[in-house]
Backbone as numpy.savetxt, mean C-alpha at the origin, in Angstrom:
# Nx Ny Nz CAx CAy CAz Cx Cy Cz
2.29 -3.32 25.13 1.99 -4.41 24.23 1.51 -5.61 24.85
0.60 -6.15 24.74 0.26 -7.41 25.28 0.68 -8.70 24.65
0.42 -9.73 25.20 1.21 -10.97 25.06 0.39 -11.55 23.66
-0.94 -11.52 23.71 -1.61 -11.86 22.65 -1.26 -11.07 21.26
-0.89 -9.83 21.34 -0.81 -8.86 20.15 0.69 -9.24 19.58
1.43 -9.42 20.42 2.98 -9.60 20.01 3.80 -10.76 20.53
3.50 -12.11 20.13 4.30 -13.15 20.77 5.63 -13.00 20.50
6.24 -12.25 19.36 7.30 -12.38 18.89 8.08 -11.04 19.32
7.57 -10.16 20.00 8.22 -9.05 20.60 9.41 -9.40 21.28
10.57 -8.61 21.20 11.79 -8.78 21.83 12.59 -10.11 21.31
12.10 -10.60 20.34 12.80 -11.73 19.65 13.98 -11.24 19.12
13.95 -10.17 18.48 15.01 -9.69 17.64 15.57 -10.87 16.63
14.73 -11.51 16.02 15.05 -12.60 15.21 15.38 -12.02 13.77
16.57 -12.41 13.51 16.93 -12.20 11.97 16.50 -13.27 11.25
15.77 -12.86 10.09 15.20 -13.91 9.13 15.63 -13.49 7.81
16.41 -14.23 7.12 17.13 -14.23 5.71 16.06 -14.63 4.71
15.66 -14.02 3.72 14.87 -14.69 2.72 15.30 -15.66 2.23
14.25 -16.86 2.08 14.60 -18.05 1.58 13.79 -18.49 0.31
13.27 -17.44 -0.30 12.82 -17.44 -1.57 13.63 -18.04 -2.73
13.62 -18.92 -3.54 14.50 -19.49 -4.45 15.14 -18.19 -5.27
16.34 -18.17 -5.52 16.94 -17.23 -6.13 17.12 -15.74 -5.60
16.62 -15.72 -4.42 16.82 -14.41 -3.55 17.88 -14.53 -2.52
19.05 -14.37 -3.05 20.27 -14.60 -2.31 20.48 -13.37 -1.18
20.90 -14.24 0.11 21.22 -13.17 1.15 22.13 -12.22 0.79
21.80 -10.97 1.17 22.87 -9.87 0.75 23.86 -9.56 2.02
24.93 -9.07 1.70 25.76 -8.83 2.91 25.36 -7.56 3.73
24.31 -6.98 3.19 23.63 -5.85 3.93 22.93 -6.42 5.10
22.59 -5.66 6.02 21.83 -6.27 7.07 20.43 -6.79 6.68
20.20 -7.67 7.26 18.57 -8.45 6.94 17.85 -7.77 8.04
16.60 -7.39 7.72 15.58 -6.82 8.93 15.48 -7.99 9.86
15.12 -7.33 11.15 14.77 -8.06 12.23 13.43 -8.05 12.72
12.53 -9.11 12.85 11.47 -9.00 13.47 11.35 -8.41 14.90
10.56 -7.43 15.13 10.41 -6.62 16.48 9.12 -7.13 17.16
7.97 -7.33 16.12 6.78 -7.67 16.81 5.90 -8.14 15.85
4.98 -8.93 16.27 3.65 -9.45 15.38 2.53 -9.47 16.21
1.57 -8.88 15.67 0.18 -8.73 16.24 -0.85 -8.85 15.19
-2.04 -9.33 15.79 -3.08 -9.54 14.96 -3.56 -10.90 15.03
-4.66 -11.18 15.10 -5.49 -12.35 15.05 -6.78 -12.61 14.34
-6.87 -13.61 13.57 -7.94 -13.82 12.64 -9.27 -13.72 13.22
-10.12 -12.79 12.77 -11.58 -12.70 13.26 -12.17 -11.54 12.66
-13.44 -11.34 13.26 -14.40 -10.19 12.75 -14.62 -9.24 13.95
-14.12 -9.68 15.23 -14.39 -8.82 16.39 -13.41 -7.49 16.42
-13.73 -6.68 17.13 -12.95 -5.43 17.24 -11.38 -5.82 17.71
-10.53 -5.31 16.76 -9.17 -5.42 16.91 -8.59 -6.64 16.24
-9.53 -7.50 15.70 -9.03 -8.59 15.14 -9.05 -8.36 13.40
-8.37 -9.10 12.70 -8.10 -8.80 11.37 -8.54 -10.07 10.58
-9.26 -9.64 9.34 -9.51 -10.52 8.41 -9.02 -10.25 7.01
-8.05 -10.63 6.65 -7.46 -10.26 5.54 -7.16 -8.94 5.01
-6.36 -8.29 5.85 -6.02 -6.91 5.80 -5.44 -6.58 4.43
-5.96 -5.56 3.66 -5.65 -5.15 2.43 -4.88 -3.94 2.16
-4.85 -3.01 3.12 -4.18 -1.67 3.02 -3.73 -1.06 4.25
-2.69 -0.59 4.31 -1.90 0.18 5.45 -1.63 1.50 5.30
-1.82 2.57 6.15 -1.18 3.75 6.18 -0.62 4.10 7.55
0.16 5.10 7.83 0.60 5.33 9.10 0.73 6.88 9.10
0.02 7.63 10.22 0.02 9.00 10.22 1.14 9.59 10.88
1.26 10.90 11.15 2.58 11.51 11.81 2.69 11.04 13.16
1.75 10.53 13.78 1.70 10.16 15.35 1.94 8.69 15.43
2.29 7.89 14.24 2.53 6.55 14.11 1.40 5.71 14.54
-0.07 6.27 14.16 -1.10 5.36 14.53 -1.29 4.83 13.01
-1.67 3.44 13.02 -1.87 2.70 11.92 -3.43 2.58 11.55
-3.65 2.73 10.17 -4.90 2.60 9.74 -4.90 1.45 8.78
-5.92 0.45 9.18 -5.87 -0.75 8.34 -7.26 -1.06 7.87
-7.47 -1.46 6.63 -8.75 -2.08 6.13 -8.59 -3.37 5.55
-9.68 -4.11 5.97 -9.66 -5.56 5.67 -10.85 -5.81 5.01
-11.27 -7.22 4.70 -12.32 -7.52 3.72 -13.67 -7.61 4.49
-13.73 -7.03 5.65 -14.91 -6.76 6.30 -15.48 -5.33 6.05
-14.74 -4.54 5.45 -14.90 -3.25 5.16 -14.79 -2.21 6.33
-13.92 -2.75 7.34 -13.60 -1.86 8.39 -12.24 -1.38 8.23
-12.40 -0.03 8.67 -11.01 0.86 8.94 -10.84 0.67 10.22
-9.90 -0.02 10.84 -9.47 0.06 12.16 -8.08 0.84 12.34
-8.00 1.63 13.47 -7.05 2.48 13.86 -6.44 1.84 15.13
-5.24 1.66 15.00 -4.30 0.95 16.02 -3.13 2.09 16.48
-2.76 1.89 17.81 -1.62 2.79 18.11 -0.33 1.95 17.75
0.83 2.49 18.00 2.08 1.99 17.43 2.42 0.46 17.89
1.83 0.27 19.00 1.89 -1.27 19.48 0.80 -2.07 19.23
-0.07 -1.82 18.23 -1.15 -2.77 17.87 -2.26 -2.74 18.90
-2.43 -1.79 19.60 -3.77 -1.66 20.45 -4.77 -0.80 19.64
-6.11 -1.51 19.69 -7.00 -0.74 18.95 -7.52 0.45 19.49
-7.63 1.62 18.69 -8.16 2.74 19.14 -9.55 3.12 18.93
-9.85 2.98 17.59 -11.33 3.06 17.28 -11.38 2.35 15.86
-12.67 2.25 15.30 -12.86 1.67 13.85 -14.19 2.27 13.30
-14.30 2.19 11.98 -15.54 2.49 11.45 -15.59 1.36 10.10
-16.68 1.54 9.47 -16.97 0.58 8.34 -17.40 1.43 7.13
-17.12 0.86 5.86 -17.60 1.53 4.73 -19.09 1.22 4.60
-19.96 2.00 3.74 -21.21 1.87 3.89 -21.70 0.51 3.34
-21.08 -0.26 2.50 -21.51 -1.48 1.87 -20.29 -2.11 1.38
-20.51 -3.55 1.53 -19.26 -4.49 0.92 -20.06 -5.45 0.15
-21.27 -5.46 -0.17 -21.99 -6.72 -0.76 -21.38 -6.84 -2.31
-20.82 -5.92 -2.80 -20.35 -5.95 -4.20 -18.80 -6.07 -4.19
-18.18 -5.99 -3.04 -16.72 -5.91 -2.96 -16.11 -5.19 -1.92
-14.87 -5.29 -1.63 -14.26 -4.51 -0.38 -13.13 -3.64 -0.79
-12.89 -2.51 -0.04 -11.75 -1.65 -0.38 -10.59 -2.24 -0.44
-9.64 -1.72 -1.17 -8.23 -2.01 -1.30 -7.16 -1.25 -1.12
-7.61 0.05 -0.86 -6.48 1.03 -0.73 -6.76 1.89 0.20
-5.70 2.65 0.92 -5.87 3.72 1.91 -4.94 4.81 1.68
-5.39 5.98 1.91 -4.36 7.10 1.90 -4.65 8.28 2.90
-3.90 9.23 3.12 -4.13 10.37 4.07 -3.65 11.57 3.45
-4.57 12.54 3.67 -4.28 13.77 3.29 -3.43 14.58 4.36
-2.98 15.77 3.83 -2.09 16.68 4.66 -3.16 17.17 5.86
-4.32 17.11 5.89 -5.24 17.57 6.85 -5.51 16.56 7.79
-5.01 15.45 7.34 -5.42 14.05 8.09 -6.53 13.31 7.82
-7.19 13.69 6.76 -8.51 12.93 6.37 -8.01 11.62 5.81
-8.82 10.54 5.78 -8.52 9.17 5.31 -9.33 8.99 3.93
-8.44 8.67 2.98 -8.83 8.28 1.77 -9.12 6.72 1.57
-10.24 6.44 1.26 -10.62 5.06 1.05 -10.90 4.61 -0.41
-10.21 3.72 -1.00 -10.62 3.28 -2.32 -11.56 2.23 -2.30
-12.95 2.51 -2.44 -14.17 1.72 -2.37 -14.19 1.07 -3.57
-13.33 0.01 -3.78 -13.02 -0.51 -5.16 -14.23 -0.84 -6.17
-15.02 -1.66 -5.48 -16.11 -2.13 -6.31 -17.47 -1.52 -6.29
-17.36 -0.26 -5.78 -18.34 0.75 -5.85 -18.03 1.85 -6.58
-16.78 1.85 -7.26 -16.25 2.74 -8.41 -16.37 4.18 -7.64
-15.68 4.34 -6.43 -15.69 5.71 -5.92 -14.34 5.89 -5.04
-14.09 6.87 -4.60 -13.16 7.23 -3.55 -13.93 7.95 -2.25
-13.98 7.30 -1.17 -14.30 7.71 0.00 -13.51 8.57 0.67
-13.97 9.80 1.40 -12.94 10.57 2.46 -13.71 10.63 3.67
-12.88 10.26 4.66 -13.37 10.20 6.14 -12.55 11.14 6.92
-13.02 11.79 8.01 -12.21 12.51 9.14 -11.44 11.39 9.66
-10.79 11.80 10.21 -9.62 10.96 11.22 -10.34 10.11 12.33
-11.55 10.61 12.69 -12.43 10.09 13.58 -13.36 9.01 12.91
-13.56 8.97 11.63 -14.33 8.05 11.04 -15.49 8.57 10.41
-15.92 9.91 10.41 -17.11 10.54 9.82 -16.74 10.63 8.40
-17.82 10.01 7.67 -17.83 10.03 6.26 -18.18 11.41 5.78
-17.25 12.12 4.91 -17.27 13.48 4.46 -18.26 13.31 3.05
-19.32 13.17 2.95 -19.95 12.68 1.69 -19.71 13.73 0.83
-19.49 15.13 0.97 -19.52 16.00 -0.04 -18.02 16.06 -1.01
-17.20 15.29 -0.41 -15.85 15.08 -0.86 -15.87 13.67 -1.69
-16.68 12.98 -1.64 -16.81 11.69 -2.37 -16.54 11.78 -3.90
-15.64 11.06 -4.34 -15.37 11.11 -5.81 -15.90 9.89 -6.50
-16.57 10.18 -7.66 -17.10 9.06 -8.56 -18.30 8.32 -7.89
-18.42 7.14 -8.06 -19.74 6.53 -7.64 -20.48 6.04 -8.97
-19.97 6.33 -10.05 -20.57 5.88 -11.36 -19.54 5.05 -12.19
-19.92 3.72 -12.48 -18.88 3.05 -13.23 -18.87 3.58 -14.79
-17.71 3.76 -15.14 -17.51 4.29 -16.64 -16.24 4.48 -16.95
-15.94 5.15 -18.09 -14.95 5.60 -18.68 -14.45 7.06 -18.78
-15.56 7.77 -18.61 -15.63 9.14 -18.67 -14.66 9.84 -17.73
-14.33 10.87 -17.73 -13.53 11.76 -16.74 -14.55 11.86 -15.51
-13.91 11.50 -14.34 -14.46 11.57 -13.16 -15.24 10.19 -12.72
-15.50 9.37 -13.72 -16.05 7.99 -13.74 -14.87 7.24 -13.13
-15.22 5.98 -12.72 -14.14 5.07 -12.28 -14.73 3.55 -12.59
-13.65 2.58 -12.94 -14.05 1.12 -12.78 -13.60 0.88 -11.49
-12.60 -0.05 -11.21 -12.22 -0.51 -9.93 -11.04 0.37 -9.34
-11.36 1.18 -8.14 -10.46 2.06 -7.71 -9.40 1.11 -6.96
-8.27 1.61 -6.94 -7.21 0.92 -6.20 -6.59 1.67 -5.13
-6.27 2.93 -5.34 -5.60 3.82 -4.40 -5.55 5.22 -4.86
-5.29 6.14 -3.85 -5.35 7.44 -4.02 -4.29 8.23 -3.17
-3.67 9.14 -3.54 -2.64 10.05 -2.96 -2.84 11.55 -3.20
-2.68 12.13 -2.08 -2.76 13.78 -2.30 -1.39 14.28 -2.46
-1.20 15.16 -3.56 0.32 15.82 -3.62 0.21 16.91 -2.66
1.55 17.54 -2.53 1.71 18.76 -1.68 0.86 20.00 -2.19
0.62 20.02 -3.56 -0.16 21.07 -4.10 -1.70 20.89 -3.74
-2.09 19.84 -3.08 -3.38 19.52 -2.82 -4.19 18.80 -3.90
-3.60 18.38 -5.02 -4.27 17.63 -5.86 -4.49 16.11 -5.62
-5.49 15.56 -6.04 -5.86 14.17 -5.57 -5.42 13.36 -6.72
-4.58 12.17 -6.79 -4.34 11.23 -7.95 -5.09 9.94 -7.52
-5.85 9.34 -8.42 -6.61 8.15 -8.03 -6.43 7.18 -9.09
-6.05 5.93 -8.77 -5.68 4.87 -9.62 -6.76 3.93 -9.84
-6.95 3.37 -11.03 -7.86 2.26 -11.20 -7.71 1.16 -12.18
-8.11 -0.01 -11.87 -7.87 -1.05 -12.86 -9.07 -1.38 -13.49
-8.95 -2.55 -14.35 -10.15 -3.02 -15.19 -9.85 -2.48 -16.57
-10.70 -2.17 -17.41 -10.60 -1.80 -18.86 -9.93 -0.30 -18.83
-10.04 0.36 -17.74 -9.47 1.75 -17.61 -7.94 1.93 -17.43
-7.53 0.99 -16.38 -5.99 1.03 -16.00 -5.43 2.42 -16.22
-5.93 3.32 -15.41 -5.33 4.80 -15.64 -5.25 5.51 -14.12
-4.64 6.71 -14.44 -4.65 7.38 -13.17 -5.36 8.81 -13.60
-6.29 9.07 -12.65 -6.97 10.38 -12.86 -6.52 11.34 -11.69
-6.31 12.72 -12.21 -5.98 13.78 -11.16 -7.21 14.75 -11.00
-7.36 15.34 -9.72 -8.58 16.03 -9.50 -7.98 17.12 -8.67
-8.67 18.20 -8.58 -8.24 19.42 -7.70 -9.01 18.96 -6.26
-8.45 19.60 -5.40 -8.96 19.56 -3.91 -10.40 19.59 -3.65
-11.12 20.29 -4.66 -12.60 20.38 -4.70 -13.36 19.11 -5.39
-12.58 18.31 -5.92 -12.88 17.25 -6.78 -13.34 17.36 -8.28
-12.75 18.48 -8.71 -12.78 18.77 -10.26 -11.86 18.11 -11.03
-12.21 17.36 -11.95 -11.19 16.44 -12.94 -10.30 17.54 -13.75
-9.16 17.11 -13.74 -7.95 17.93 -14.41 -7.33 17.18 -15.41
-7.17 15.89 -15.34 -6.58 15.06 -16.46 -6.43 13.54 -16.15
-6.02 12.75 -17.15 -5.90 11.29 -17.04 -4.75 10.77 -17.70
-4.25 9.85 -17.52 -3.11 9.41 -18.33 -3.00 7.52 -18.04
-2.53 7.05 -18.92 -2.46 5.51 -18.79 -3.12 4.83 -19.82
-3.89 3.64 -19.70 -4.36 2.73 -20.36 -3.88 1.47 -20.25
-4.83 0.44 -20.52 -4.27 -0.92 -20.57 -3.47 -1.30 -21.32
-2.09 -1.84 -20.79 -1.22 -2.36 -21.66 0.18 -2.51 -20.91
1.22 -2.90 -21.78 2.52 -3.20 -21.01 3.59 -2.24 -21.49
3.08 -1.17 -22.31 4.17 -0.27 -22.78 4.38 0.85 -21.74
5.36 1.63 -21.93 5.64 2.88 -21.07 4.57 3.65 -20.99
4.14 4.07 -19.73 2.95 4.71 -19.49 1.65 4.13 -19.58
1.60 2.85 -19.72 0.32 1.95 -19.79 0.35 1.06 -18.40
-0.62 0.61 -17.94 -0.76 -0.08 -16.73 -1.51 -1.38 -16.82
-1.17 -2.34 -16.02 -2.11 -3.42 -15.74 -2.22 -3.70 -14.29
-3.07 -2.92 -13.63 -3.46 -2.78 -12.18 -2.47 -2.03 -11.47
-2.68 -0.58 -11.63 -1.80 0.00 -10.86 -2.20 0.14 -9.19
-1.69 -0.64 -8.43 -2.26 -0.97 -7.28 -1.96 -0.11 -6.33
-0.90 0.43 -6.25 -0.41 1.35 -5.14 0.28 2.83 -5.69
-0.20 3.77 -5.21 0.38 5.13 -5.47 1.10 5.70 -4.34
2.36 6.17 -4.41 2.97 6.64 -3.37 3.85 7.80 -3.65
4.00 8.86 -3.03 5.09 10.03 -3.19 6.13 9.74 -2.51
7.40 9.91 -3.23 8.75 9.79 -2.77 8.97 11.08 -2.15
10.13 11.15 -1.10 10.35 12.36 -0.47 10.89 13.42 -1.58
11.09 13.20 -2.62 11.41 14.30 -3.57 10.05 14.85 -4.54
8.90 14.18 -4.16 7.66 14.54 -4.75 7.25 13.79 -5.91
8.21 12.83 -6.38 7.80 11.97 -7.61 6.80 11.04 -7.28
5.89 10.78 -8.08 4.86 9.67 -7.87 5.43 8.32 -8.30
5.31 7.36 -7.51 5.78 6.03 -7.66 4.49 5.15 -7.53
4.42 4.29 -8.64 3.18 3.56 -8.88 3.55 1.78 -9.12
2.97 1.13 -8.18 3.35 -0.18 -8.26 2.38 -0.78 -9.47
2.86 -0.92 -10.77 2.12 -1.40 -11.77 2.10 -3.08 -11.56
1.07 -3.53 -10.84 1.37 -4.95 -10.30 1.34 -5.94 -11.30
0.51 -6.04 -12.30 0.38 -7.12 -13.26 1.24 -6.98 -14.39
2.03 -5.80 -14.46 3.12 -5.54 -15.33 4.50 -6.09 -14.58
4.43 -6.19 -13.35 5.55 -6.68 -12.34 6.58 -5.58 -12.64
6.30 -4.47 -12.29 7.27 -3.48 -12.58 6.80 -2.18 -11.63
7.74 -1.12 -11.63 7.43 0.08 -11.02 7.49 1.15 -12.02
6.62 2.27 -11.96 6.79 3.30 -12.85 6.78 4.67 -12.06
7.66 5.54 -12.50 7.86 6.89 -11.59 7.53 7.96 -12.54
6.50 8.81 -12.00 6.49 10.08 -12.88 6.65 11.42 -11.99
7.15 12.42 -12.65 7.31 13.88 -12.23 5.87 14.47 -12.46
5.35 14.78 -11.29 4.02 15.40 -11.50 4.19 16.88 -11.02
5.31 17.43 -11.04 5.44 18.92 -10.67 4.96 19.88 -11.82
4.90 19.34 -12.87 4.32 20.29 -14.03 2.98 19.98 -14.33
2.28 20.51 -15.31 0.92 20.50 -15.55 0.57 19.15 -16.10
1.61 18.53 -16.85 1.43 17.17 -17.43 2.54 16.14 -16.86
1.91 14.93 -16.40 2.87 14.11 -15.75 3.81 13.61 -16.78
5.11 13.22 -16.25 6.20 12.87 -17.16 6.87 11.61 -16.45
6.83 10.61 -17.41 7.60 9.29 -16.91 8.91 9.40 -16.86
9.51 9.29 -15.78 10.99 9.60 -15.65 11.68 8.29 -15.14
10.90 7.28 -15.04 11.62 6.01 -14.40 10.71 4.73 -14.62
11.39 3.66 -14.89 10.45 2.47 -15.15 11.44 1.18 -14.85
11.29 0.38 -14.04 12.13 -0.79 -13.84 11.34 -1.89 -12.99
11.97 -3.12 -13.45 11.25 -4.31 -12.84 10.95 -5.32 -14.09
11.29 -6.52 -13.88 11.01 -7.66 -14.72 10.38 -8.77 -13.92
9.52 -9.63 -14.53 8.80 -10.65 -13.72 9.88 -11.89 -13.28
9.77 -12.27 -12.03 10.67 -13.37 -11.68 10.77 -13.45 -10.33
11.56 -14.32 -9.71 11.78 -14.50 -8.34 13.06 -14.19 -7.89
14.16 -13.93 -8.84 15.52 -13.68 -8.32 15.39 -12.30 -7.66
16.52 -12.03 -6.91 16.71 -10.72 -6.38 16.67 -9.82 -7.20
15.87 -8.60 -7.16 15.72 -7.55 -8.13 14.36 -7.75 -8.95
13.81 -8.95 -9.28 12.82 -9.14 -9.95 11.42 -8.82 -9.13
10.28 -8.86 -9.77 9.25 -8.74 -9.11 8.15 -9.55 -9.47
7.14 -9.91 -8.67 6.04 -10.91 -9.15 4.86 -10.22 -8.10
4.02 -9.50 -9.06 2.77 -8.65 -8.41 3.23 -7.99 -7.25
3.98 -6.74 -7.47 4.10 -5.85 -6.54 2.90 -5.00 -6.08
2.56 -5.07 -5.08 1.10 -4.58 -4.39 1.29 -3.42 -3.70
2.56 -2.97 -3.22 2.62 -1.60 -2.36 4.04 -1.34 -2.35
4.38 -0.24 -1.92 5.48 0.64 -1.80 5.64 1.51 -0.40
6.77 1.58 0.24 7.27 2.36 1.21 8.61 3.08 1.07
8.58 4.35 1.73 10.02 4.94 1.73 10.38 4.95 3.14
11.84 4.88 3.31 12.25 5.05 4.56 13.01 6.59 4.44
13.72 6.95 5.47 14.20 8.28 5.43 15.67 8.08 5.13
16.10 7.17 4.53 17.56 6.90 4.33 17.63 6.61 2.82
16.76 6.92 2.00 16.89 6.87 0.62 16.61 5.56 -0.07
15.81 4.68 0.65 15.42 3.43 0.00 13.97 3.49 -0.13
13.60 2.27 -0.81 11.96 2.02 -1.24 11.92 0.59 -0.90
10.83 0.30 -0.28 10.75 -1.23 0.08 9.30 -1.56 -0.89
9.44 -2.56 -1.38 8.40 -3.13 -2.50 7.66 -4.49 -1.93
6.47 -4.34 -1.62 5.85 -5.55 -1.00 5.29 -6.47 -2.15
5.68 -7.70 -2.28 5.33 -8.46 -3.36 4.37 -9.65 -3.07
3.24 -9.42 -3.55 2.01 -10.40 -3.29 2.40 -11.91 -3.78
3.03 -11.84 -5.17 3.22 -13.23 -5.69 4.47 -13.93 -5.21
5.55 -13.09 -4.84 6.57 -13.69 -4.30 6.62 -14.08 -2.81
5.76 -13.26 -2.12 5.63 -13.39 -0.62 7.00 -12.91 0.11
7.24 -11.51 -0.33 8.29 -11.20 0.15 8.33 -9.76 0.26
9.32 -9.07 0.76 9.70 -7.69 0.70 10.97 -7.46 0.26
11.26 -6.40 -0.67 12.55 -6.27 -1.29 12.75 -4.79 -0.98
14.16 -4.52 -0.58 14.73 -3.18 -0.59 15.46 -2.76 -1.74
15.20 -1.73 -2.23 15.91 -1.19 -3.27 16.42 0.36 -3.03
17.39 0.67 -3.71 17.76 2.26 -3.71 16.69 2.90 -4.54
16.74 4.11 -4.66 15.72 4.88 -5.35 16.09 4.78 -6.88
17.18 4.44 -7.33 17.51 4.01 -8.62 17.17 2.65 -9.10
16.55 1.74 -8.08 16.09 0.63 -8.55 17.22 -0.55 -8.33
18.22 -0.27 -7.59 19.25 -1.19 -7.46 18.76 -2.18 -6.22
18.59 -3.47 -6.37 18.21 -4.32 -5.40 19.36 -4.34 -4.22
18.94 -4.39 -3.00 19.88 -4.55 -1.90 19.76 -5.74 -1.06
18.37 -6.06 -0.66 18.03 -7.23 0.12 16.68 -7.80 -0.03
16.35 -8.79 0.24 14.88 -9.23 0.10 14.51 -10.01 1.53
13.48 -10.20 1.96 13.14 -10.65 3.19 11.79 -11.36 3.10
11.73 -12.50 3.76 10.44 -13.24 3.90 10.38 -14.54 3.07
9.59 -15.34 3.48 9.32 -16.55 2.58 8.05 -17.12 2.97
7.36 -17.83 2.08 6.04 -18.40 2.50 5.92 -19.15 3.68
4.91 -18.96 4.47 4.79 -19.66 5.70 4.04 -18.86 6.80
3.90 -19.57 8.04 3.25 -18.76 9.19 3.87 -18.65 10.21
5.19 -18.86 10.23 6.06 -18.57 11.35 6.55 -17.03 11.38
7.33 -16.60 12.37 7.98 -15.39 12.49 8.69 -15.19 11.23
8.74 -14.09 10.50 9.58 -13.72 9.48 9.08 -14.55 8.08
7.90 -15.24 8.15 7.25 -15.64 6.98 6.19 -14.87 6.65
5.57 -15.01 5.46 4.57 -14.33 4.85 3.53 -15.31 4.16
2.30 -14.72 4.05 1.26 -15.36 3.30 0.54 -14.14 2.32
0.86 -14.15 1.28 0.16 -13.10 0.34 0.08 -11.68 0.90
1.12 -10.99 1.22 1.08 -9.94 1.56 0.64 -8.74 0.93
-0.09 -7.70 1.34 -0.71 -6.84 0.46 -0.09 -5.50 0.75
0.37 -5.29 1.86 0.84 -3.73 2.14 1.92 -3.71 2.92
2.65 -2.36 2.82 3.76 -2.13 3.66 3.83 -0.72 4.04
4.27 -0.29 5.14 4.40 1.00 5.60 5.46 1.39 6.45
6.26 2.60 6.36 7.32 2.88 7.37 6.83 3.98 8.32
7.23 3.84 9.82 6.62 4.86 10.63 7.70 5.88 10.98
7.62 6.67 11.76 8.54 7.66 11.99 10.01 7.37 12.54
9.99 6.11 13.02 11.35 5.52 13.44 11.95 4.59 12.33
11.31 4.53 11.15 11.79 3.75 10.12 11.53 2.45 10.33
10.57 2.05 11.27 10.35 0.73 11.31 9.23 0.32 10.22
9.41 -0.78 9.61 8.60 -1.36 8.55 7.54 -2.24 9.02
6.31 -1.95 8.60 4.95 -2.83 9.13 4.62 -3.54 7.70
4.40 -4.59 7.82 4.01 -5.35 6.71 2.69 -5.98 6.93
1.84 -5.98 6.09 0.44 -6.57 6.12 0.61 -8.16 5.67
0.61 -8.79 6.56 0.81 -10.32 6.44 -0.66 -10.86 6.14
-1.26 -10.69 4.97 -2.62 -10.73 4.75 -3.29 -12.07 5.12
-2.82 -13.06 4.39 -3.43 -14.45 4.78 -2.98 -14.92 6.04
-2.33 -14.37 6.65 -2.03 -14.89 8.13 -2.81 -13.97 9.00
-3.23 -13.00 8.56 -4.21 -12.00 9.12 -3.59 -11.42 10.38
-2.47 -10.72 10.03 -1.59 -10.13 11.06 -0.68 -8.98 10.57
-0.06 -8.30 11.34 0.87 -7.33 11.04 2.28 -7.66 11.56
3.34 -7.67 10.66 4.71 -7.88 11.27 5.51 -6.59 11.24
5.89 -6.22 12.32 6.97 -5.01 12.42 8.38 -5.50 12.38
9.16 -4.64 11.55 10.53 -5.09 11.21 11.44 -3.83 11.52
12.63 -4.26 12.34 13.65 -3.17 12.55 14.59 -3.26 11.24
14.74 -2.00 10.59 15.53 -2.05 9.36 16.49 -1.08 9.43
C-alpha cells in the first residue's frame, strides 16, 4: 500500500460517532485501518463513487459519476477499469456480482441493467431493459440488482415504478412487486438490494428511511420484516443507501442523510454508529456505499470526499 493511497493506514484510530443523538455504545467502535482515493478522473482516482461490491478474492469494484467501473486490489491499487457506453443522460448507481463472477451494473438513466465479464467485456446478449416504461421488463431508473442462489435476478428501480422485478437467468420476466408509497410492500427508492446469509432479500427503502426484508424462497415474495423510522438518533435512519453483512450476524447500514454507518443485529436492534460530517479520518461526506470483505473489514464509500475508508470492526 503506498503513502498516497492510505495516509491513515496503521493509525488504528478509534472514532466514535458524533452525530447528535447517536450515543457511543459500550460495544467496540470500529477503527480506521486505511484511507485511500483521490479526487480526479485519471486512472485510479475517484469522482463521487456511488457503488461498491467485493468479490471472493477481496477485489473491490467501484463505479463513480464518470461511468467508470474501476477494479482495485484489497490495498487500493488499481488493477483495471472500463466504462459504461454512455453517461450523457446520467450515471450508474448500483453494482452487483453473479455467482459466475459477472458484474451487474445498474445503468440508471438508460433504464437498463448491463452485465459485464469480470474483465470488463460487455455481455450484450444479457442486457436487461433499455426501454423506459412500466410494463414487465421495462424500467424507469434502475437502482441495483442481485442474483439469488437459484439464479434469478432481482432488479430495483425508482421513479413512478418504485418496484422490484424478478427475471430468470435468461432474462425472462417472472414477476414484480412494490409500487410507490409508504405502506408495507411499497417503496420510495429501493436503493440497495442485498442477500443475507440466510437467503432473505434485504432492501434499503431509502426515501421511506427504513429496511424491508423479503423471503424469496417461494414463488411469491413474502414480507417478513420491516424496521426503521426517520431521524438522527441511534437506531433511526436518514436515507439508507446501502447494506452489508458480516459473518458474525450483523448488518451495517450506510446512511447518506446522517453521514454515518450504523451496526444492527439481524433483528434490527441498533448496536453502534460511526462517522460524522467532515473530511478527516473517521468522518464522512454523503456516503453512498458499504461492503464487507472476507476478513470482515468494512469498506465505506466516502462519496463526496472521493475516497474509500476501510474499518476494522
